[in-house]
N, C-alpha and C positions, 0 to 999 in steps of 0.2 A: 419414635415408631409408627409407621404408617401402620392401617390394619390391610389385614392380607398379607404383609408381609411374615416369612417364613423365620421363626428361631429356631438355630440349633442350639440344644444346654449341653452342655458336657460336665456331670458332677463328678466329685472326687468324696466319697464318701470317708467320714474320718472315724478313726479308730486307733486302736492297740496297735503299736507296730507300723505302719501307716506313716510313708514320709511323706513329704509334698516341697520340694523347693520352689518358692512364690519367685525369688529373684531370676530364677532361669524361665521358669515358666514364663513372666513378664516381660523377659528380656529378652531371650532366645525363643520359646518357642512361639509365642505371640509373633513376632517379627517372620519366623516362616511360614505358618499358616497365614501368614498375609502376604508373603510373597510368593506362593505357590497358588492361591486361590486369587488373587487380585481384584480386579474391579468389581466382582462377584459380590467381595461382602461389605456390606452397605453402612454396616457399625459392627463395633464389638464392645464386650463389657468382660473386667475379670472381675471378682470377687472372692475376699479373703472371709472365711467363717470364721464366726468370735467368739457365737455362742449359740443356746438351745433358749427353748422359751419359758424354763424354770430357770432364775437367780443362779449364778455359777456353773450350771448345765454347759457340757460340753455344745460346739456348735455340730451337727447332723452331717455336714459337706465339711473338709478342710476348706476347698473351693469351689468356683464354678464360673466356666467359660462360656459364655453367650456370643454368639456369630447371627448375625441378621443377613437376609437376601431375601431380593426381592419377588423370587417365586421357589417351587421345589424344584422345577429343572434346573434354575441357575446354581444351586445349592447341588445339585446332583451331578451336573456338567464339570461344575469345578472341584467338587471332594473327590469325585470317585476315581479320576486320572492321579488323583493326589494322596491318598487314603493310607496305601505302605508306606509314603514317606513322613507323615504326620506322625499316622500311629506308630512309627521304630522310632521315634525322637522320645517316646513317654519313658524309656527307661531312666535316660536323661536326667527326669528333674521327680518321678515320682515311684511309689512300687503299689499303685491302688488302680485296681479296677473301674474304668470310671464307666459310669451311667450316661447313656445320650438318650436326650429325647427332641424331639422335633416335633416342634409346635406352632401353630396360625397366631399371628396377632390379633386379639380380636379388639381391642380399644387404644 
């Protein structure tokens, strides 16, 4: 990633009674997002939570998805028109209310 890029992180908090279908997320949802946002997405990563800071503790997040864009305008112009379709797919893989953070890559 390059300095100045925009990173959109979608974090899915872990916890009792929460479900997350990693197979669907990786093989269906990420593909849908890629098709809808197209070339505006410069890179993407998916992470599966394995554990917390203390040995044997649960991961804070069940999963994290990260998308990288050249600029805030690029993100907003591609995501805005497709937000309803993207968010509408959530019930297909999770019952978790995601946390979204938009950041600027500094290093």
